[in-house]
C-alpha positions in Angstrom: -22.7 20.7 4.3 -25.0 18.5 6.6 -24.6 17.6 10.1 -23.7 13.5 8.6 -20.8 15.0 6.6 -19.5 16.8 10.0 -18.8 13.9 11.9 -22.1 13.4 13.4 -22.3 11.4 16.7 -25.3 9.9 18.3 -25.6 11.6 21.9 -28.9 10.7 24.4 -30.5 12.7 27.0 -31.5 11.3 30.3 -34.1 12.2 32.3 -32.6 14.9 34.0 -32.1 16.6 30.9 -28.6 16.1 31.2 -26.7 14.8 27.8 -24.8 11.7 28.0 -22.8 9.6 26.1 -23.9 6.5 24.8 -21.9 3.2 23.2 -21.0 5.0 20.3 -19.6 8.2 22.8 -18.2 6.5 25.5 -14.7 7.6 25.5 -13.3 4.3 24.3 -15.6 4.8 21.5 -14.1 8.4 20.9 -10.9 7.4 20.9 -11.3 4.8 18.3 -13.4 7.1 15.7 -10.9 10.0 16.3 -8.1 7.9 15.8 -9.2 5.3 13.0 -12.4 4.8 12.2 -13.7 8.3 11.8 -10.1 9.5 10.9 -10.8 13.5 10.2 -7.5 13.3 7.9 -8.3 9.9 6.6 -11.9 9.0 6.5 -13.6 12.4 6.7 -11.4 14.1 4.3 -11.4 17.5 6.1 -8.5 19.9 6.9 -6.7 18.6 3.9 -5.3 21.9 2.7 -3.1 22.9 6.1 -2.0 19.6 5.7 -1.2 18.8 2.4 1.2 22.3 2.5 3.1 22.1 5.3 3.7 18.2 5.8 6.9 18.3 3.2 9.0 18.3 7.0 8.0 16.5 10.6 9.3 19.8 12.5 6.2 21.5 9.8 4.0 18.7 10.3 4.2 19.0 14.4 3.8 22.8 14.6 0.8 22.7 13.2 0.1 19.4 15.0 0.5 20.9 18.1 -1.6 24.4 17.1 -4.3 22.1 16.1 -4.3 19.9 18.8 -4.6 23.2 21.3 -7.3 25.0 19.0 -9.6 22.1 19.1 -9.5 20.7 22.8 -9.9 24.8 23.4 -12.8 25.4 21.3 -14.4 21.9 21.8 -14.6 22.0 25.8 -15.9 26.3 26.0 -18.6 24.6 23.5 -19.5 22.3 25.5 -19.7 24.5 28.0 -21.5 27.4 26.7 -24.4 24.8 24.6 -27.1 25.7 26.9 -26.8 29.3 26.5 -26.4 29.6 22.7 -29.8 30.3 20.8 -30.0 28.6 17.7 -29.2 31.4 15.5 -26.2 32.4 17.3 -24.0 29.3 17.2 -22.7 29.3 14.2 -21.2 32.4 14.5 -20.4 31.9 18.2 -18.3 28.8 17.0 -16.7 30.9 14.5 -15.6 33.3 17.2 -14.5 30.9 19.9 -11.9 28.7 17.3 -11.1 32.0 16.0 -9.8 33.1 19.6 -8.1 30.1 20.2 -6.5 30.4 17.0 -5.4 33.9 17.6 -3.6 32.8 21.1 -2.0 30.1 19.4 -0.6 32.4 16.7 1.0 35.0 19.3 2.3 32.0 21.5 4.1 30.5 18.3 5.2 34.1 17.5 6.6 34.6 20.5 8.6 31.1 21.5 9.0 29.6 17.3 9.3 32.5 15.4 11.4 30.7 12.6 8.6 27.7 12.6 6.0 30.8 12.4 7.5 32.3 9.4 7.4 28.9 7.8 3.8 27.8 8.1 2.2 31.1 9.6 -0.5 31.3 7.0 -1.6 27.9 7.5 -1.7 28.3 11.9 -4.2 31.6 11.0 -6.5 29.8 8.4 -7.2 26.9 11.4 -10.4 29.1 12.4 -11.9 27.7 9.0 -10.6 24.2 9.5 -13.7 22.1 8.7 -12.5 19.4 11.2 -12.6 22.1 14.0 -16.2 23.4 13.0 -17.4 20.1 12.7 -16.9 18.8 16.0 -17.8 22.2 17.8 -20.8 21.3 15.9 -22.0 17.7 15.5 -20.1 17.0 18.9 -19.0 19.6 21.5 -22.5 21.3 21.2 -24.6 18.4 22.3 -22.1 16.5 25.1 -20.4 17.2 28.4 -17.7 19.0 29.1 -15.0 15.8 29.6 -16.8 14.5 26.9 -16.1 16.9 24.3 -12.4 17.6 25.6 -11.6 14.1 25.2 -12.8 14.2 21.3 -10.8 17.0 20.9 -8.4 15.4 22.2 -8.5 12.1 20.3 -9.8 14.3 16.7 -6.6 16.3 17.2 -4.7 13.5 17.8 -5.5 11.2 14.4 -4.7 14.3 12.8 -1.8 14.9 13.4 -0.5 11.1 13.2 -1.3 11.7 10.0 0.1 14.6 9.5 3.8 13.8 10.8 3.3 10.4 9.5 3.0 12.2 6.1 5.8 14.7 7.3 8.0 11.6 8.4 7.5 9.9 5.0 8.0 12.5 2.4 11.1 14.3 4.5 12.7 10.2 4.2 12.1 10.2 0.6 12.9 14.1 -0.2 15.9 14.5 1.8 17.4 11.1 3.4 16.7 13.1 6.5 14.6 12.8 9.5 13.6 15.3 11.9 15.9 18.0 10.7 15.9 22.0 11.8 13.7 20.7 15.1 15.3 23.4 17.1 12.4 26.2 15.4 10.3 24.1 17.5 11.8 22.8 20.3 14.7 25.4 21.1 18.4 24.8 20.8 17.6 21.4 22.7 17.1 19.9 19.5 19.7 21.1 17.5 20.7 17.1 17.2 17.8 15.7 16.7 18.4 15.0 13.2 18.7 11.6 11.6 20.4 10.7 8.7 18.2 7.5 7.3 19.9 7.2 4.1 23.4 8.3 4.4 24.6 9.8 0.7 21.2 10.1 -0.3 20.6 12.7 -3.4 17.1 13.6 -2.4 14.0 13.0 -4.8 12.6 16.7 -5.0 9.3 15.3 -5.6 8.6 14.0 -2.6 8.6 17.4 -1.1 7.2 19.4 -3.8 3.2 19.6 -3.5 2.4 17.0 -6.2 4.5 14.5 -3.7 1.8 15.9 -0.7 -1.5 14.3 -2.8 0.7 10.8 -3.8 1.9 10.4 0.1 -1.8 10.9 1.4 -3.2 8.9 -1.8 -0.8 5.8 -0.4 -1.6 6.7 3.4 -5.3 6.0 2.7 -5.0 3.2 0.4 -2.8 1.4 3.3 -6.0 1.8 5.3 -8.4 0.8 3.0 -6.2 -2.1 2.3 -6.0 -2.9 6.3 -9.4 -2.4 6.7 -10.7 -4.9 3.9 -8.4 -7.9 5.3 -10.0 -7.5 8.6 
């Protein structure tokens, strides 16, 4: 996989030898890249395995989205802090080790505070360590940029991924069950037990929407909607 495939962003080195973001990597540019123009799910097509697997409900999607956000911000920040100390031969193993460390922390947090949800999404939280979105941002952006820009890039890429993940989860949950935000207490505790919304009363459900084919169809519709919007601009 080339650096371009990982969503490489340009960077500049000032005369003092430090990395400074250019316009393309300004904070506004980073936000635009992560949320829309280089969205990891809709444009880069990375991290699709967990996205498709757990997006059958909002609670599952939100749990994975939060886990990805923590790992992506943490790994980007750590890689940026260590970028001047890592020899080229050790960069990839170091990136994987950093990402694995944050993934382990997130896994332990879910086991402690959201165990019922963890039982549902455990496998897909654990394989965050192999998520190409996270590894790609570490290699193409955080390893070249200062800490604040790298943390911001992690946040924006995570929010872009989360928006697609939760949006797809909401679409499939409504079409599949007629409900929205069911079982949110698994993630946010008893206070969220009454968050469930009945969107379509007396709905018998559409099983295909919450089965694997529904994930592919739903994601395809979201990608098509984005392409249509871009084509009209």
